[in-house]
Kinemage of the C-alpha trace (Angstrom):
@kinemage 1
@onewidth
@group {chain A} dominant
@subgroup {mainchain}
@vectorlist {calphas} color= white
{ca met a 1} P -6.450 -41.833 123.861
{ca leu a 2} L -4.988 -42.892 120.546
{ca lys a 3} L -1.348 -41.871 120.129
{ca ser a 4} L -0.901 -43.189 116.599
{ca tyr a 5} L -2.909 -44.809 113.822
{ca arg a 6} L -0.466 -47.697 114.204
{ca glu a 7} L -2.315 -48.619 117.410
{ca leu a 8} L -5.538 -49.216 115.496
{ca ile a 9} L -6.082 -52.933 115.031
{ca val a 10} L -7.925 -52.219 111.778
{ca trp a 11} L -4.780 -50.533 110.435
{ca gln a 12} L -2.627 -53.484 111.593
{ca lys a 13} L -4.972 -56.004 109.969
{ca ser a 14} L -5.086 -53.987 106.752
{ca met a 15} L -1.283 -54.037 106.669
{ca glu a 16} L -1.432 -57.839 106.952
{ca leu a 17} L -3.901 -57.789 104.075
{ca val a 18} L -1.437 -55.792 101.962
{ca asp a 19} L 1.255 -58.418 102.605
{ca glu a 20} L -1.090 -61.224 101.593
{ca ile a 21} L -2.163 -59.394 98.429
{ca tyr a 22} L 1.474 -59.009 97.440
{ca lys a 23} L 1.998 -62.750 97.972
{ca ile a 24} L -1.022 -63.579 95.793
{ca thr a 25} L -0.157 -61.117 93.040
{ca asp a 26} L 3.421 -62.391 92.928
{ca lys a 27} L 1.911 -65.716 91.784
{ca leu a 28} L -0.178 -64.207 88.996
{ca pro a 29} L 1.127 -64.404 85.426
{ca lys a 30} L 3.568 -61.684 84.383
{ca tyr a 31} L 1.117 -60.341 81.801
{ca glu a 32} L -1.125 -59.310 84.727
{ca leu a 33} L 1.652 -57.146 86.201
{ca tyr a 34} L 0.241 -53.861 84.860
{ca ser a 35} L -3.401 -54.833 85.038
{ca leu a 36} L -5.003 -57.033 87.699
{ca ser a 37} L -1.896 -57.293 89.909
{ca lys a 38} L -1.410 -53.532 89.921
{ca gln a 39} L -5.094 -52.875 90.599
{ca met a 40} L -5.159 -55.322 93.505
{ca arg a 41} L -2.010 -53.866 95.034
{ca asn a 42} L -3.261 -50.301 94.652
{ca ser a 43} L -6.588 -51.122 96.277
{ca ala a 44} L -4.921 -52.991 99.135
{ca val a 45} L -2.374 -50.231 99.816
{ca ser a 46} L -5.152 -47.645 99.761
{ca ile a 47} L -6.859 -49.215 102.785
{ca pro a 48} L -4.220 -48.634 105.506
{ca ser a 49} L -3.114 -45.428 103.773
{ca asn a 50} L -6.574 -43.881 104.108
{ca ile a 51} L -6.908 -45.054 107.704
{ca ala a 52} L -3.580 -43.396 108.511
{ca glu a 53} L -4.364 -40.192 106.624
{ca gly a 54} L -7.816 -39.913 108.160
{ca ser a 55} L -6.457 -40.320 111.676
{ca gly a 56} L -4.322 -37.247 111.139
{ca arg a 57} L -7.246 -35.024 110.167
{ca ile a 58} L -8.588 -32.327 112.436
{ca thr a 59} L -12.211 -33.413 112.840
{ca thr a 60} L -13.936 -36.702 113.515
{ca gly a 61} L -16.052 -36.138 110.419
{ca glu a 62} L -12.939 -35.999 108.258
{ca phe a 63} L -11.637 -39.193 109.840
{ca val a 64} L -14.961 -40.927 109.128
{ca gln a 65} L -14.756 -39.740 105.512
{ca phe a 66} L -11.324 -41.344 105.073
{ca leu a 67} L -12.514 -44.533 106.771
{ca gly a 68} L -15.314 -44.572 104.203
{ca ile a 69} L -12.740 -44.304 101.420
{ca ala a 70} L -10.799 -47.195 102.989
{ca asn a 71} L -14.022 -49.198 103.086
{ca ala a 72} L -14.676 -48.449 99.413
{ca ser a 73} L -11.167 -49.705 98.632
{ca cys a 74} L -12.074 -52.934 100.437
{ca leu a 75} L -15.054 -53.359 98.125
{ca glu a 76} L -12.880 -52.645 95.111
{ca leu a 77} L -10.324 -55.210 96.302
{ca asp a 78} L -13.060 -57.749 96.999
{ca thr a 79} L -14.181 -57.460 93.382
{ca gln a 80} L -10.634 -57.849 92.116
{ca val a 81} L -10.068 -60.906 94.306
{ca ser a 82} L -13.272 -62.405 92.879
{ca ile a 83} L -11.915 -61.858 89.364
{ca ala a 84} L -8.562 -63.405 90.277
{ca lys a 85} L -10.281 -66.420 91.881
{ca lys a 86} L -12.211 -67.124 88.692
{ca arg a 87} L -9.210 -66.754 86.399
{ca tyr a 88} L -6.435 -68.211 88.575
{ca val a 89} L -7.980 -71.064 90.523
{ca asn a 90} L -4.681 -72.574 91.658
{ca asn a 91} L -4.010 -69.778 94.166
{ca asn a 92} L -5.266 -70.013 97.734
{ca tyr a 93} L -7.329 -66.927 98.515
{ca ser a 94} L -8.651 -67.977 101.940
{ca val a 95} L -6.298 -65.805 104.032
{ca val a 96} L -6.973 -62.766 101.844
{ca glu a 97} L -10.730 -63.313 102.016
{ca arg a 98} L -10.661 -63.731 105.801
{ca leu a 99} L -8.568 -60.597 106.334
{ca leu a 100} L -10.656 -58.589 103.901
{ca glu a 101} L -13.869 -59.543 105.677
{ca glu a 102} L -12.315 -58.772 109.055
{ca val a 103} L -11.063 -55.340 107.937
{ca gln a 104} L -14.445 -54.463 106.424
{ca lys a 105} L -16.257 -55.382 109.630
{ca met a 106} L -13.794 -53.405 111.741
{ca leu a 107} L -14.092 -50.354 109.507
{ca asn a 108} L -17.885 -50.470 109.651
{ca val a 109} L -17.861 -50.711 113.455
{ca leu a 110} L -15.336 -47.874 113.789
{ca ile a 111} L -17.334 -45.652 111.428
{ca lys a 112} L -20.546 -46.301 113.399
{ca lys a 113} L -18.839 -45.611 116.747
{ca leu a 114} L -17.289 -42.373 115.515
{ca arg a 115} L -20.578 -41.182 113.989
{ca phe a 116} L -22.429 -41.975 117.232
{ca arg a 117} L -19.770 -40.214 119.327
{ca lys a 118} L -19.968 -37.194 117.038
{ca lys a 119} L -23.696 -36.745 117.780
């Protein structure tokens, strides 16, 4: 039985992803502060936030809905990372890309398991 969302490895990995996004965006030019940097940070923070919020909901269906929102934030972040990679080639994005892929896979598996359990 899950005592806290903090026990979910997908939440832990998404928190690592947030840290890495902050490291990357700290290296972007200052003129990106209120545009790409802010967008990337918002998307990244949204992932563990929605996992946490969803875990506190009453029904499994609600939890799955919030996991879906977290997954959509992953896709949004993936797009933003792609933009950053094209514009700022001197940054190393490998850790971010690995974590992002890992979180997406974990979210998809968790969503499938919860939907199956619900039936």
